[in-house]
C-alpha positions in Angstrom: 96.4 76.0 82.1 95.9 77.0 85.5 95.7 80.6 86.6 98.9 82.3 87.4 97.2 85.0 89.3 99.7 86.0 92.4 102.6 84.5 90.5 105.9 86.1 89.1 106.8 85.7 85.7 110.5 86.0 85.0 111.5 86.9 81.6 113.6 83.9 80.1 117.1 84.9 79.7 116.9 84.7 75.9 113.9 87.4 75.7 114.9 90.0 73.3 111.6 92.2 73.7 112.9 95.4 75.2 109.5 95.8 77.0 110.2 92.4 78.9 113.9 91.5 78.9 115.0 90.9 82.3 111.7 91.7 83.5 109.8 90.6 86.8 106.1 90.7 86.3 103.3 90.2 88.9 100.2 88.4 87.4 97.2 90.2 88.5 94.8 88.4 86.6 94.7 85.5 84.3 91.6 83.4 83.0 90.0 82.5 79.7 89.7 86.2 78.7 93.5 86.8 78.9 95.9 88.0 81.3 97.0 91.4 82.9 100.3 91.8 85.0 102.7 94.7 86.3 106.2 94.8 85.7 107.8 95.2 89.1 111.3 96.3 88.1 111.0 99.2 85.6 111.4 102.6 87.4 110.7 105.6 85.4 112.4 108.2 87.5 109.4 110.2 87.9 107.2 110.4 91.1 103.6 109.7 91.4 103.0 113.4 91.9 104.2 114.3 88.5 101.8 111.7 87.1 98.8 113.2 89.0 99.8 116.7 88.1 99.8 115.9 84.4 96.3 114.8 84.7 95.5 118.3 86.1 95.2 117.2 89.6 97.2 119.3 92.4 97.9 118.7 95.9 99.5 115.2 95.7 102.1 115.4 98.2 103.6 111.8 97.9 107.2 111.3 96.5 106.6 107.7 95.8 108.3 106.4 92.8 106.4 105.8 89.7 107.0 102.5 87.9 106.5 101.6 84.4 104.0 98.6 84.5 104.2 97.5 81.1 103.6 98.8 77.3 100.1 99.1 77.4 98.8 102.5 78.5 96.2 102.7 81.2 95.4 104.7 84.4 97.4 105.1 87.5 97.4 101.6 89.1 98.4 100.4 92.6 99.7 97.4 94.3 99.1 98.0 98.0 98.8 96.3 101.4 95.1 97.7 102.3 92.5 95.0 101.8 89.5 97.8 102.4 90.6 99.7 99.5 91.0 96.8 97.1 89.4 96.0 93.8 91.3 92.7 93.5 93.0 90.5 96.1 96.4 89.2 94.2 97.9 87.8 97.1 95.7 87.2 100.3 97.1 88.0 103.8 98.4 85.3 105.7 96.1 84.8 108.9 98.7 83.0 110.9 101.5 85.9 110.1 100.1 89.3 110.8 103.6 90.6 109.6 103.1 89.5 106.2 100.4 91.6 104.4 98.5 90.5 101.4 99.0 92.3 98.1 95.8 94.0 96.6 95.3 96.0 93.4 93.3 99.3 92.6 92.9 101.2 89.8 89.7 103.2 90.8 90.7 106.9 91.3 88.8 107.6 94.3 90.5 104.5 96.0 93.8 105.6 94.6 93.3 109.0 96.0 92.6 107.3 99.5 95.9 105.4 99.2 97.8 108.3 98.2 96.9 109.9 101.7 97.1 106.6 103.8 100.2 106.9 106.1 100.1 103.2 106.7 99.8 101.8 103.4 102.5 99.9 101.6 102.1 101.0 98.1 103.7 100.8 94.6 102.3 103.0 91.8 102.5 101.9 88.2 101.8 103.7 84.8 100.9 101.2 82.1 100.4 97.4 82.2 101.2 94.3 80.5 98.4 92.6 78.7 97.9 89.3 77.2 95.0 88.2 74.8 93.2 84.8 75.4 95.7 82.0 75.3 98.5 84.4 74.4 100.5 84.1 77.6 99.9 80.2 77.8 101.6 80.1 74.3 104.4 82.3 75.4 105.0 80.0 78.5 104.7 77.0 76.4 107.5 78.3 74.0 109.8 79.0 76.9 109.5 82.9 77.2 108.9 82.9 80.8 109.8 81.3 84.0 107.4 81.2 87.0 107.9 81.6 90.7 105.6 81.8 93.5 105.1 85.7 94.5 105.3 87.2 98.0 104.5 90.4 99.5 108.0 90.8 100.2 108.8 90.4 96.5 106.3 92.9 95.2 106.9 95.7 97.9 110.7 95.4 97.6 111.7 99.1 97.3 114.9 98.5 95.3 113.4 96.2 92.8 115.3 96.6 89.5 117.2 94.6 86.9 119.6 93.0 89.5 116.3 91.7 91.3 115.5 89.8 88.1 119.1 87.8 88.5 118.4 87.1 92.1 115.0 85.5 91.2 116.3 83.6 88.2 118.7 82.1 90.7 116.2 81.6 93.3 114.0 80.1 90.5 116.7 77.6 89.5 117.4 76.5 93.1 113.4 75.9 93.5 113.5 73.7 90.2 116.6 71.8 91.5 114.9 70.8 94.5 112.1 69.2 92.6 114.4 67.4 90.4 116.9 66.0 92.6 116.1 63.6 95.6 118.2 64.7 98.4 118.3 61.3 99.8 120.1 60.0 96.8 123.0 62.4 97.1 125.8 60.4 98.8 127.3 62.0 101.9 130.8 62.6 99.8 129.5 63.5 96.4 133.2 63.3 95.1 132.8 59.4 95.0 130.1 59.7 92.5 
C-alpha cells in the first residue's frame, strides 16, 4: 500500500475502540516498519507547561494546550510550522502560497524547547502517539476501520479541533468520494425527471 504520510485518518463511524472512536489522526510516518500518527482532536485539559514541569523542568511560560496524541506513551511531540526546527516534514510548504505553512514534526527535547520560546511558530503539542506495527494499519484500512482524507496545514493547526471536527471531516470525505463516483456531466439539468 502507498504511504499515508501527511494524510488524515478518520475513524470509521462503527469504530468502538475508545482510544480512536470519532478520532482524527495525522499520519507522521507510514512505511514497511509500521506507522506513527497523532490524534488531533483529543484535548487533555492540561497545558504544555504542566507536562514540562512534571518532567522536572521549570520556567516554561507557554499556555498552549496539551493534546493526547494516542494510547502509546512517549515524549512531548510537536507539530509545527518551522522548517528549520523540523525532524520530519509531514506536509511540505507550498512554494506558490506563502500563506500556507508546511507541517513539521519534532520530538527532540532541544528543538521542542526552541519551539516553546518561538513567538512566531504555529504549534500543537502532544503527549502520547498512535502506533501500528508492520502491516497493522494496512489491515485496519482494508477492514474498513479508517477513512482517509488529504491533510492541510489548516486541518492540523485548527485550534478548535474536537469531536465535532470529526463529523465535519467525515462529511467532507463523503463529498470528495461522491465527486469521484458521480460524473457531473451525466446529471440532468432537472434531476427530478430522473
